[in-house]
C-alpha positions in Angstrom: 50.8 105.1 -170.3 52.5 105.3 -167.0 56.2 104.4 -166.4 55.4 101.0 -164.9 53.4 99.9 -167.9 56.2 101.2 -170.2 58.7 99.1 -168.3 56.6 96.0 -168.6 56.1 96.4 -172.3 59.8 97.1 -172.9 60.8 94.0 -171.0 58.3 91.9 -173.0 59.6 93.3 -176.2 63.2 92.6 -175.2 62.4 89.1 -174.2 61.5 88.1 -177.7 65.1 89.0 -178.8 66.8 87.1 -176.0 68.8 84.2 -177.5 69.5 81.6 -174.8 71.0 79.0 -177.1 69.7 75.4 -177.6 67.7 73.8 -174.8 69.5 70.9 -173.0 67.9 67.6 -172.2 66.8 67.7 -168.6 68.7 65.1 -166.5 65.6 64.3 -164.4 62.4 65.7 -162.9 61.8 69.4 -162.5 63.6 71.2 -159.7 61.5 70.8 -156.6 60.9 74.1 -154.8 60.8 73.2 -151.0 58.2 74.7 -148.8 58.7 76.1 -145.3 62.4 75.5 -145.1 65.6 77.3 -146.0 67.2 75.8 -149.1 70.0 76.1 -151.5 70.5 75.4 -155.2 73.1 75.7 -157.8 71.6 77.9 -160.5 73.9 77.9 -163.5 77.1 79.4 -162.2 75.5 80.8 -159.0 74.9 79.4 -155.6 71.5 80.6 -154.4 70.6 80.3 -150.7 66.9 81.0 -149.8 65.6 81.6 -146.3 62.5 79.8 -145.1 60.5 83.1 -145.3 60.7 83.2 -149.1 57.4 82.0 -150.5 57.2 79.1 -153.0 56.3 81.4 -155.9 59.1 83.9 -155.1 61.7 81.1 -154.8 60.9 80.1 -158.4 60.9 83.8 -159.5 64.4 84.3 -158.0 65.9 81.1 -159.5 64.4 81.7 -162.9 65.4 85.4 -163.2 68.9 84.7 -162.0 69.3 81.9 -164.5 67.8 84.0 -167.3 70.2 86.9 -166.6 73.2 84.5 -166.9 72.0 82.8 -170.1 71.4 86.2 -171.8 74.9 87.4 -170.8 76.4 84.1 -171.9 75.2 84.5 -175.4 76.6 88.0 -175.7 80.0 87.7 -173.9 82.4 85.1 -172.8 81.6 84.7 -169.1 85.1 84.1 -168.0 87.3 86.3 -170.2 84.8 89.2 -170.7 83.5 89.4 -167.2 83.1 93.2 -167.1 80.8 93.3 -170.1 79.1 90.0 -169.0 78.1 91.6 -165.7 76.7 94.7 -167.5 74.4 92.5 -169.6 73.6 90.4 -166.5 72.5 93.4 -164.6 70.5 94.9 -167.5 68.4 91.7 -167.8 67.7 91.6 -164.0 66.5 95.3 -164.2 64.4 94.6 -167.2 62.4 91.9 -165.6 61.7 93.8 -162.4 64.8 93.8 -160.1 65.5 97.2 -158.6 69.1 97.9 -157.5 69.2 99.4 -154.0 73.0 99.2 -153.4 75.9 98.5 -155.7 79.6 98.0 -155.2 81.6 97.4 -158.4 84.2 94.8 -158.8 87.4 95.6 -156.9 90.5 93.5 -156.4 90.6 91.3 -153.3 93.7 91.9 -151.2 94.4 88.9 -149.0 96.3 89.3 -145.8 97.9 85.9 -146.1 98.5 83.1 -148.6 97.2 80.6 -149.5 93.5 81.3 -149.0 90.2 79.8 -150.3 87.4 81.5 -152.0 85.0 80.7 -149.2 86.6 83.3 -147.0 86.3 85.9 -149.7 82.6 85.0 -150.3 81.6 85.3 -146.6 83.6 88.5 -146.2 81.7 90.2 -149.1 78.2 88.9 -148.0 78.8 89.8 -144.3 79.1 93.5 -145.4 75.6 93.5 -146.9 73.7 90.8 -145.0 72.5 90.0 -141.5 73.9 87.2 -139.3 71.2 84.6 -140.1 71.8 85.1 -143.9 75.5 84.7 -143.5 75.0 81.5 -141.4 72.8 80.1 -144.1 75.4 80.8 -146.8 78.1 79.4 -144.6 76.1 76.2 -144.2 75.4 76.0 -148.0 79.0 76.5 -148.9 80.0 73.8 -146.5 77.6 71.3 -148.0 78.5 72.2 -151.6 82.2 71.9 -150.9 81.8 68.5 -149.3 79.7 67.0 -152.1 81.3 64.2 -154.0 82.7 65.1 -157.4 79.9 63.2 -159.3 77.1 64.9 -157.4 74.8 66.8 -159.9 75.0 70.1 -158.0 78.8 69.9 -157.7 79.2 69.0 -161.3 77.0 71.9 -162.5 78.8 74.4 -160.3 82.2 73.4 -161.5 81.1 73.4 -165.2 79.5 76.8 -165.1 81.7 78.7 -162.5 85.1 78.4 -164.2 87.0 77.2 -167.2 90.6 76.2 -166.9 92.3 79.1 -165.0 89.6 81.7 -165.1 86.2 81.9 -163.4 83.1 84.0 -162.8 80.4 83.0 -160.3 77.9 84.5 -157.9 76.7 83.6 -154.4 73.2 84.9 -153.6 71.4 85.2 -150.2 67.6 85.6 -150.5 65.1 86.7 -147.9 61.5 87.9 -147.8 59.9 90.3 -145.3 56.2 91.3 -145.6 56.1 90.2 -149.2 59.3 92.1 -150.3 62.0 89.9 -151.7 65.5 91.0 -151.2 68.5 89.5 -153.0 72.0 90.1 -151.6 74.4 89.2 -154.4 78.1 88.6 -154.1 79.9 88.7 -157.5 83.3 87.1 -158.0 85.7 86.6 -160.9 89.3 85.4 -160.9 92.2 84.6 -163.2 95.3 82.5 -162.5 98.4 84.1 -164.1 101.1 81.8 -162.8 101.7 78.1 -162.2 101.5 77.9 -158.4 97.7 77.8 -158.1 96.1 74.6 -159.3 92.3 74.7 -159.9 90.6 71.5 -159.0 87.2 71.7 -157.2 86.8 75.5 -157.0 85.8 75.9 -153.4 88.5 73.4 -152.3 91.3 75.1 -154.2 94.0 77.1 -152.5 94.8 80.5 -154.1 98.2 82.0 -154.1 99.8 85.3 -155.1 99.6 84.3 -158.8 95.8 84.7 -158.8 93.8 87.9 -159.3 90.4 87.8 -157.6 87.8 90.6 -157.9 84.7 90.8 -155.8 81.7 93.1 -155.7 78.1 93.1 -154.4 74.6 94.3 -155.0 71.4 94.5 -153.0 68.2 94.1 -155.2 64.5 94.2 -154.5 61.9 92.4 -156.6 59.1 94.6 -158.1 56.2 92.2 -158.4 54.2 94.6 -160.6 56.9 94.4 -163.2 57.9 90.7 -162.9 54.3 89.4 -162.5 53.2 89.9 -166.1 56.6 88.4 -167.3 56.6 85.3 -165.0 55.1 82.9 -167.5 57.1 84.3 -170.4 60.4 83.9 -168.4 59.5 80.3 -167.6 58.6 79.5 -171.2 61.8 81.2 -172.4 63.9 79.1 -170.1 62.0 75.9 -170.9 64.0 72.7 -170.2 67.1 74.8 -169.3 65.5 75.4 -165.8 65.3 71.7 -165.2 68.9 71.1 -166.4 70.6 74.2 -164.8 68.9 74.5 -161.4 69.9 71.7 -159.1 69.3 71.5 -155.3 72.3 71.4 -153.0 72.4 68.5 -150.6 68.8 68.7 -149.5 67.6 71.5 -147.2 69.8 74.0 -145.4 68.2 74.6 -142.0 
């Protein structure tokens, strides 16, 4: 038995033990995967921005595996107060289903040059270090749309619910592209904790952060191994079930 076959069998065995919690009732029809255009979606506590080059099947693979990794980690650790352990579990799940880590920068404190500041500037700074200009432009556009959505928009509500609780948070922003069939994810990872009373958390991307807040940021670049993920695709979708419909919500239409 070669190494790739061992990896597939190990991932299938592990999947049977993954406890994702009860399935929610989907709020509406299944998430539509757009064709031929760049798009963005809130995927649990992540904002995922996909270029037009990402195929329909790979879009679903990305959204499903990122959601799966979050849900597995959520069952093991508190997302907002045990972020270090949470990210370890999150990364292990992605690797098990076929995502190979090509570059990794661990979480490090963000050191702002001036106060107050908003998280959008931190996000773009991190992704600019690992992404090309078109990817950064797409993420910039997606952040702008998500920030401007009304409070009762389903995507805005989901992102607020999953990305932070009270004065602590943990979320991801993901830029996805595909070249010659190879899917690349550029992942910004962020967590924060407000220690004082100056910073007030309302809508996360609209909030101004002051010196009483600790923000940590890190990044990864990952490639999808289709040989590993392919045999798991249907199992991942079945494991997610109705969670995929409830926890993957498009952001303001298409991001062109």
